[in-house]
VMD Tcl script that draws the C-alpha trace (Angstrom):
set ca {
  {5.50 10.58 -80.27}
  {9.17 11.47 -80.31}
  {8.36 15.15 -79.84}
  {6.10 14.29 -76.88}
  {8.87 12.26 -75.26}
  {11.36 15.06 -75.83}
  {8.91 17.52 -74.36}
  {8.44 15.47 -71.21}
  {12.17 14.82 -70.85}
  {12.95 18.55 -71.04}
  {10.19 19.31 -68.59}
  {11.63 16.93 -66.02}
  {15.11 18.31 -66.51}
  {13.67 21.66 -65.38}
  {13.18 20.19 -61.90}
  {16.42 20.99 -60.06}
  {17.74 20.73 -56.56}
  {17.22 24.45 -55.91}
  {13.74 25.93 -55.54}
  {14.81 29.23 -57.24}
  {16.00 27.32 -60.30}
  {12.91 25.08 -60.34}
  {10.59 28.11 -60.39}
  {12.61 30.00 -62.99}
  {13.13 27.09 -65.36}
  {9.63 25.72 -65.11}
  {8.06 29.14 -65.68}
  {10.21 29.60 -68.77}
  {9.32 26.13 -70.02}
  {5.61 26.63 -69.38}
  {5.45 30.00 -71.05}
  {7.97 29.86 -73.84}
  {9.25 26.40 -74.69}
  {6.67 25.56 -77.36}
  {7.53 28.77 -79.30}
  {11.31 28.32 -79.25}
  {13.33 27.86 -82.39}
  {15.34 24.61 -82.78}
  {18.53 26.50 -81.88}
  {16.92 28.01 -78.77}
  {15.65 24.56 -77.73}
  {19.12 23.14 -78.22}
  {20.63 25.92 -76.13}
  {18.04 25.47 -73.38}
  {18.77 21.73 -73.29}
  {22.51 22.54 -73.08}
  {21.81 24.82 -70.11}
  {19.79 22.10 -68.44}
  {22.80 19.74 -68.66}
  {24.85 22.04 -66.47}
  {25.33 21.44 -62.75}
  {23.01 23.40 -60.46}
  {25.84 25.61 -59.13}
  {26.89 26.67 -62.66}
  {23.29 27.17 -63.72}
  {22.60 29.22 -60.61}
  {25.57 31.49 -61.35}
  {24.29 32.10 -64.89}
  {20.56 32.57 -64.13}
  {20.43 33.95 -60.62}
  {23.67 35.86 -60.20}
  {24.02 37.56 -63.55}
  {26.81 35.34 -64.89}
  {27.61 35.15 -68.64}
  {29.21 32.49 -70.81}
  {31.22 32.61 -73.99}
  {28.48 31.20 -76.12}
  {26.15 33.95 -77.49}
  {23.35 31.46 -78.20}
  {23.39 30.39 -74.54}
  {23.42 33.98 -73.39}
  {20.39 34.66 -75.58}
  {18.40 31.92 -73.86}
  {19.77 32.99 -70.43}
  {18.36 36.49 -71.12}
  {15.02 34.99 -72.17}
  {14.83 32.93 -69.02}
  {15.59 35.99 -66.82}
  {12.93 38.08 -68.60}
  {10.33 35.34 -68.13}
  {10.26 36.09 -64.38}
}
mol new
graphics top color blue
foreach p $ca { graphics top sphere $p radius 0.5 }
foreach p [lrange $ca 0 end-1] q [lrange $ca 1 end] { graphics top cylinder $p $q radius 0.2 }
display resetview
């Protein structure tokens, strides 16, 4: 039950205020989330906690961050297009 609630919570966090982010994040969630490692899920959740502007910079404009685990998930999200 807890996993199902977590799954739904993360799914709803993928819905953002920008259509481009919605499409990118939901596609990644739909195609890859169930196969992610615990660390990748944690990194994805950390990304989802970021404001839309920052997330847009990282995912849509080629930005990078100091955390290599976050960059790994960012690369996965970009490749899921």
